[in-house]
N, C-alpha and C positions, 0 to 999 in steps of 0.2 A: 098424484104424481111425487111429493115432497120425499115419501117414505121411499121412494124406487131412486130418486137424484141423489139422498143421502147415503145407500148403500152406493152407489154406484161410485157418487165422491171419498168415499170409504173406497173403496177398490182402487182405485185410482191412486191415491197416495200411497196404497199399498206397494203401486208400479212404481212412480216417484221414487219409495223409498229403496225399491230392486235399484232401478236407474241411478239414482243419486250415491248407492253404496259404488255401482259400478265403477263412474267415473271417480268417486273419491281411491277405491282402490288403484287405480290405476295411475294417477295422482301423485301416490307414495310411493317413492324408492322406484320407480321401472317397476310396478310391480305388472306379471303379467296375468291375465283376467282367463279363467278355467271353467267352460261351460261341461257341466257333466251331464249323462245322459238324462238324472231326473232332472236336474235344474232345467234342462231345456223344454220338458211335458211339464213343471210346473207353472212354468210362465205361459207357458201355451194354455193351460189349464185356466189360469188369473183370465187371458185373454179371453177365452170362451166365457166365462162364469158372465164379464161384461159387456159383451155382446149381448147375452140371454138377459139381463138384464135392461138392456136398450130397449130389446126386442120384447120381453114382458110388459113393459112400461108403454105400448102402442096397444094392449090387446088385453080387453074388459075383464076375458073370459080367464087372464095369467094375471092378471095386475087383482084381482078381488079376490081370491084367494090368499097371494102374498101381504094385501094388507091385512088380512085377517094374523097374518102371521107377526105382522109388528105390532101390532094390537097385542097381542098374547106377552103378559107380565112377564111367564118364566120364560116363554120362548125369546125374547130380550136379553133378559139376563146370559140365558144361556150363548145366544151371539155376541154377545160385549166381551166372554171368558175364551169365546173359541177366533175373535176378532184378534186377542194376544197372542194365544198359540199362534196364528197362522203370521201375523207382523213375526214373532221370533222364529218361525219357520220359512220364513220368505228371507231373512237378514242371515239365517244359515242355508242361502239356496244361491248367495252370491261369491263365488271364490276364487280365489287367486292366488298365485305360486308369486313369492318373492323373492330377489334376489341374494345369493348364500352369501355370506360372510366369511371368508375365510382370506387366507395369501397369496392363492391363485388368483383370485376373485379380484383382489386388488390390483396384482400384476398381469393379469390380461385385459386388454378393451372389450373383449365381447363378456356380455353378461351371460353368466351362470345359475340360473335359478335352483333356490333350496328345492329337494324334494318334497317337501309339508305344505300339502293343498289347505291353505287357510282360507276360512267366511268373512264377511263383514262380521257376522256373529263376532268370532275369536279375537278380533280388531277390538272391538269396542268392548268386550270384555277379557283384553289381553291381562290384566293383574291376577285374575283366578285363574287363567289357562298355563300359567306360569309357574305361580307358586303351589311346587311340588316338594311336599314334603319328602320322610325316608319310608315312614310303613304307615300302619291305621291309625289316626287319632281322630277322638269322640266332635260330634258335633259343639263349634264354639270354643274346642279346649285350646289348650295351651300350652300341653303336653303332648309326647306321644301316648298312647292306649297299652303299649306294654312296657314293663322293666327292662331294662338294657346294662350292661356294665359300662360305667362312665370314670375314665383317666383321668384324675385330675393333673395341675399343671405341678403338683409336688409329687407325683407321681402314684397317688392313690388310688383306689377303684375302689366305688361305690355303688351298689344295685340299687337306680332309680328310675323316674322316668325321665327323658330327656329333655328337653324342652324344643321345641315346634322355631323351624326355621323363619316362617311367617307367619302363623296362626298368633296372635296378641304377640308379637315380635317387638312392638311398639309400648310396651308395658313393663315398668320397670321390676312392680313387683306383683307380681299376676295373682297371686295369695290374696290381696289387699282391694286390688284397684279393677280383678277382672270384671264380678258383677255391677259394680257402679257404670262402667266402659263401655259394657253391653248396651245399659238402661240408654245413657246419654245418647251412642250412638246411633242404636233404633230409634230415640226419642227426636233427634235432627235428620233423620231421614225419612221417618212419618212426619216429618212438620213441611220438607220437601216435597215430600208426593203431595199433602193435602195442597199445600201452595199450586200444585202443576194442576189439581182437580178443581180447586176455584178459578183460577185462568178459565181452563177446561171451559166450564161451567158457565161467566161469563160471556163466552163466546159462544155460546150454545143458544144461552137466552135471548143475544142480542139476534143471531141470525134465524133465531125461530120467530123473534118481533117483526123483522122486515120482512119473513115471506108471510105471515099474518095478516101483515100491516094492523096492528095493536100494539098498546104502550107493553115499553120493558115492566113494570107491575101490574099489569094483568098479567102477561104470560108466567110470569114466578111466579103468580099465585096459583095460576092453574095447574103447574108443576108441580108444588108444592101441596096440592090439596088432591094431587091424583086426576083431576079434570082434564087432562089431555088427550088427545085420540090416542098417540101413540106413551106407553106408560113412561116416561119417561124420570120420573120420583126413582122408580127401580132401579132403572139403566142406570143412576145417578148415584146412588149408593152403593150398587155394585162395582163403579167404576171407582168411588173412596173408599173402601175395604181395600179393592185392588192396589188402588194407589198408595195409601199408607203400608201395605204389604212390602210393593215395590221399591218405594222409597227405604224403608229401610232394610231393604236386600241390597239395594244398589250402595248401601254406608258401609256396610258390615260387611258386605262380602269381601274388600280388598284386607281387610283388618282381620277377619278369623273365616275357619271353614265351616260357615254355616248346615252345612249336610257333614263334617267330618273328610277326610278322604281313605281312600279304598288303602287295599293293599302294596302298591306300587305309589301310595304316597300324594295320585291323583283327586283333584277339589271335587264331590260327589254333585256337589251342589254346579257346576260345570257341566258335569256331565251328562245329568237332570235335564240339562237347557241342550245340553246339545240334540239329545234324545226326543225333543219333540217333532224336528226335521224329520226323523226317521219315523214315527209314530204318524202325522201327516201324509207322508208320503205312502206307507202302506195304507190306510185309510182312502185315499183321496185314488193314485192313480190305479190302484188296482179297481176300482171302482170304475175309471174312465176305459179299463181295456175292457173290461168286464160287458160293460154297458152295450155296446156293437152287436157281439152277440147273441146277446141277450133278447136285445130289440128287434135285432132285422129278422132274426132264425122265429123267435116269439108270432111277430106279427104272420112272417110266410105258413108257421105251419099253423096258424089259427085261419088264416083266409084262403088259402090256395089249396089244405086240404088234399085228401089222396097222396100218392106218394110222398111229397113235400114232409107231409104231416108225417107219415112214416118213419121218414129220412132222420128228421129232428127230433121223434121223441125215442128213437134207437138212440141216439147221440147222445141225449140226458139223458136218458134211462143206463148207459152202460157208465157211462161217469159217478153218475148219481150211485153206481152200485160198487163203484169201487174205492175202498176205506179214503180221504182226504186226506189224512198224513201221512199213508203208505204211499199214496202219489206223489205227494209234495217232497217228502223226504227222498224219494228214487231219484226226480228232477232235481234237487238240489245237491246229491251228491253226486249224478252226471255234470254235473256243471260243475262240483269244486275237483272231478277229473280233467275234466279241459283247461281248465284257468290255471292247473296247475302246470300242465306239461304245454301250455301255451305261455310263459312269464314277459316273452319278450311282446305282446301285446298292451301291457299296460306300463305307462312309465311309473306311474306310483300308486303307493299302496293303497290313497284313497281311489282312484280312480278303478283298481280294482273290486274293491269293498263298494263302490258304487254299483259296478255292472251286475254284482252280484242281489246289492238290491235290486234294480231294475227286472232282472231275469222270474228274481223273487214274486214280484208282484206281477209278474204277467203268470208263473204258477199258479200263483191263488185267483187269478183272473179268471184263467180259464178251467178251474176248480170250483167256481165259485157264482158262475153263471146260469146255472142249470134250472134254479129256484124261481128266480123272475120272470126265465124262457117259459117256464112250464105257467106261471101266472099271465104273460101276457098272452101264453096259447089261448088261454083259458076264456080270459075277455076278451081275445080278435073272434072266437068262435059265438059268440052273444053279439057283438057289434055288426059284423055280416049279415045278420039278418034283419040289418031296424030298417026303416023307408028308407033315407036316405039313402044307404047304401045300394040297396034296391035298387032304386032311381037312378042311382051313378051306373047301374051295372044296365040298366035298361037302354042307359041315353048313349050307353058304347064307352062307356068311360074306359081306359086303359087300368089293369088291375096293379099298375106300380101307380098311377095318381093315384088309385082308390088309396089303396096301402099308405101312401106318404099324406094325402091331404084330409079324409075321414077318419081312417083309424089309428094312427099314429098322433094325434091331434089328442084322441078322445082315450087312452093309455098314459097321456105322459103323467098322472096325477100318479099310478102302480108306479111307474118308473122315479117320481121323486121320493115317492117314500120309502120305498127299496135303497137309493141310495143314501139316505140320512139314516137307515136303520141297519146298515150294514155296517156302516164307519168305524162304530165304534167298536162291535163284534173283529173287524177285523185288527184295529189297534190291538186289541185282547190275543188277534190269535197269533200277531207278531211276538208277543209277549211267551207267547208257550211254545212256537216254534223258535225263536232261539234260546229259551227255559230249555229244551231236550237237543239243542246243538244243530239243527236245521235251519237256523233263520238266519239273520243278517251278519253277515262278518265279524269274525270276534274282535275285528280293530276297528267295528265301527261303532260307535257309543249308542244305543235305544234301549230302554225299560228291561229289556226280555234280556240284553246280556247284563245289565244289572242284577238286574235278581239273579241270574245262573250265578252271577260272583257271589253272590252274597249266602246264594243256600247252602257253599262248600264253607264258610263261617260261621253260620247258624248255632254249630253242637258243640263249637267250641267255649272254653270259661274263661273267661269273664265273653258273653256273646257279642258279637259286633252285628248290630242288627241295621245302622242307620242305610247303607245301601240299599236294604232292604224296602224302609221306611221310605225314603225319599222317592224310589221310581214309583210306590203304591200310589202316594201322594199324588204326583203328577198325573199318574196314567188315570187316576178316580177320579183327578176334576174334568180331564178331558172327555172321556167315558161319560159322566155323570153330563155335561154340556153338552157333549153329542145328543145324548138318549132324549134328554130335556124339549132340546130345537126338534129335536125327529117328532115328536110327543105334539109340537107346534104344529109342524108341516101337513102329518097326518090328521089333525084336527080340521086344518084348513082346506087341503085338496080331498081327501075323502068323503064321496058323495053322498054315503048313508050316515055317516057324523055329522055334514052339514043340513041335513035333511031336518034330523034331529033337532 
């Protein structure tokens, strides 16, 4: 039970972060909160997950598999990494519009809001958001990546690498002080991260001691020796590594461009962080959209048979026979034409980009439900012949009640496994679609847009490689964590593996 309370507490903490961010933004400079379409769906999903956790904690047949997930070492490590991504994604899903700063605003009593839509994450990382250079600069560089003609005060001109406006601007002599300054700041940031991690460990040990009603020394010993039911040692080691990296990044990011800058001088590290929300939205909302189709149609086809089965099979066979990329491209292009012809429907560019992201999730959901529907149909065909279903039919129980009470709970392990397995595939699908130009809006931050922008610069000499590497690192960590977590869920919920 404690494991479920821990996860529920984590979910509630995420909601508190979102609500706190909402009121923080409202209290700052008369900010106007903006709820985008995907924002509302994201927090609806968080509430639904919280409700499922409360429901699962009271059902032993659901509690036991999740208990195994929490005891899986790599599953818990992946959960920690995914939680960091989720926190960043939720902070980036609390949006505001701040009052515009101009002379007309000062002379008018009416508040005129800026066209820029900012999130809580934008507010927290304002230094790296506003620090834009002229063009490309390499990671941790103090000068631009390409030589330019520099005009001096005496009128002379030379060809050299211009000094960056923000990156390393605090250094008097970049060539002499650069390496030592990076090392000192990274060490200081890592120290702050280690201190925060130590405070978290103290709180965690105290809470576990209270729940187990045992001494702090005994609890600490169990965690350090790996004798606890939940692999807290692996979790804490993972958190320590993440705290050291995060601490160093927090200190270094305002002073240097950690992953360099792109063609227009924007910080690539900032763009990579902003892309997290896009990846999570594609992976989660697409699954949320396709689940009702797959579950309802799959169970109906398997249980009712007859003409219902024929219609459902015709639907998913037809969709499966159409190349998915062509269907997605055609749908996205039609949507682009509609949005271009009706610009008055969108007050800001962010709202237009968010609507495109939302409809991309719908399109991906419509084209990806067929596989799960086919699996559920096959499982339902088997379940409808078992004794308790036959007995319910003999007693005159309605077909809808049988499908809801007896069939649906016994296919949920397939649904859960499919959800976590499809997540990483959808994140990668966004990168591929944006790479070929039919993904998210070009103005929206995403790893696919980063890779697409880097593609044009890979052939130049010298090569601009850091945008591609930054996108690959963030995407690789997310997909790897999702795959490890999906393995843990599959091992816990798959009846064949549990029997072995």
